[in-house]
N, C-alpha and C positions, 0 to 999 in steps of 0.2 A: 504494500500500500504506500501511497505518497502522503506525507505529512508536511504541513506548511507552518512556518514561523514568521509572523509579521513584526517588523521592527523599524526603527528610524536609523539604524546603522547596519552595515554589512556584518554578517556573522561568519568569520573565517574559521573559528574554532569555538566550540561550546565550552565555556568556563563557568562551572556551577558557582564559583565564589562571587561572580558578578551578579547572580540572580538575587532578586529582592525577596525578603521573607514576608510572611503574613498574606500570602495569596490563597486562593481557594483550596489548593491542595498542598500548600507549603512552599518552601523555598526550592525552586527547581526551574527547569527549562520547559516552557509550555509550547505546544503545537496543536494543530487541528487538522482534521482530514477534509475540512471544508474551505476551499480556496478563498471564497468571498469573505469568510470570517477572518482569515489571515490578512486579506487586503484591508479590511476595515480596521484591524488592529494596527497595521503599519501606519495608516493615515492618522489614527488616534495617537499613536506614540509621537509622531511628528508634531501634532497639534499640542499635546500635553508638555512635551519637552521644549518646544520652540526651536528645535534644530534638526538637521538631518533630512533625509529623504525617505519616503515610504519604500521599504524593501521587503520582499517576501522570499525567504530561503526555503528550498524544497529538500526534503530528506526521504530516503527510502527506508521503510521499516517492514520487517517480516511479521505480519500480523499473526502468524501461527504461534509466535512467542507469547501471545496473550493467553494461550491455553497450555503453555509449557510450564513445568514446575521448576525450571532452572532460574527463574526470575520471579520476584515477589510482585504480584499484580493485584490491584484493587479496582474492581469495575462497578460503576454506578450506572446502570442502564437508563435510569430516569431520575428525576427529582424525587427524593424520599426523605423521611425523617432521619435516616442514617446518613444520607448525603448532607443534609442541612447541619447535623451535629458535627460532621467532619469539617465542613466549611467553617462553621462557627469556631471550632477549636483552632483551626489553622489561621484564621483572621483575627483572633482575640489577642490584642496587644498586651493584655494583662496576664495571659496564659503562658508566662515565660517557660521556655523549655519544652513546650509541646512539640513532639515530633512523632513521626510514624516510621515504620521500617519497610515501607513499600518502595520498590524501585520505580514502578510505573503506576499511576492512577489515571483512570479514564472515566469521564463523566460529564454532566452538563456544566455549563458556565453559569455562575450566579449572576443575577440581574445587576445592572449598574447601580441600583439603589441599595446594594448590600450593606454598606456601613450604617445607613439610616435604619434599615430593617433589623439588623443585628442589635443596634442600640435599643430599639423598641422592645425586642425580645428580652434583652438583658435587664431592662428596667421593669419588666413585668407587664408591659403594655399589650403584648400579644402572646399567644400560645406557640409552642413549637410547631404544631400543625399549621397554624396561620403563617408562621415564618416560612415554612416549606412552600406554601402556595404563593406567598409574596416574593420569594426568591426565584421562582421558576421563570426563566427567561422565555418569552413568548415565541421567539423565532427559533428556527433550526440552528442548533449549535452543539459543539462537543469539544472538549479539550483533553489533551494528552499531556500529563505531567511526567517528566523524566527527572528523577531526583537523585540518582546515584551515578557514579562513573560506570558501573555495570550497565545501567539503562542507556546512558549516552553511547556506550560502545556498540549498541544495537542499531544506531542510526547511521545511515550512509548519506552524506551530503551529495546532492545531484548538481 
């Protein structure tokens, strides 16, 4: 399968130390199998950073590895309470030290209003079930998190 990474800079080599923490699935390298989603992310990175050009880098990934026991994988086929709790734990700035042991995590992208919705939940304004429904992005989307050197080694830049 082909996976895409949208950015405002060219990615010559993946360096996990440059990845930002507190993302949906933690600190790691994010890709999608939906080209238009990567295009949007590239334009968004340029707009948010104020520099660079929208660049989409393509990688080949053997999707049979998603069913292989040689690499630790977590799959969220759709938005669920478990997915929301996982996103909540990864995005919680006060949850110091939260980490997971998965090499690759695949699942939905949380909606752009994540921080607001998480704050509502943490303050008791909404239930976990309501949080799940509020975080569900309404468009087609999917993200692939690669969080270890083992996972990165499974990507081939095209």
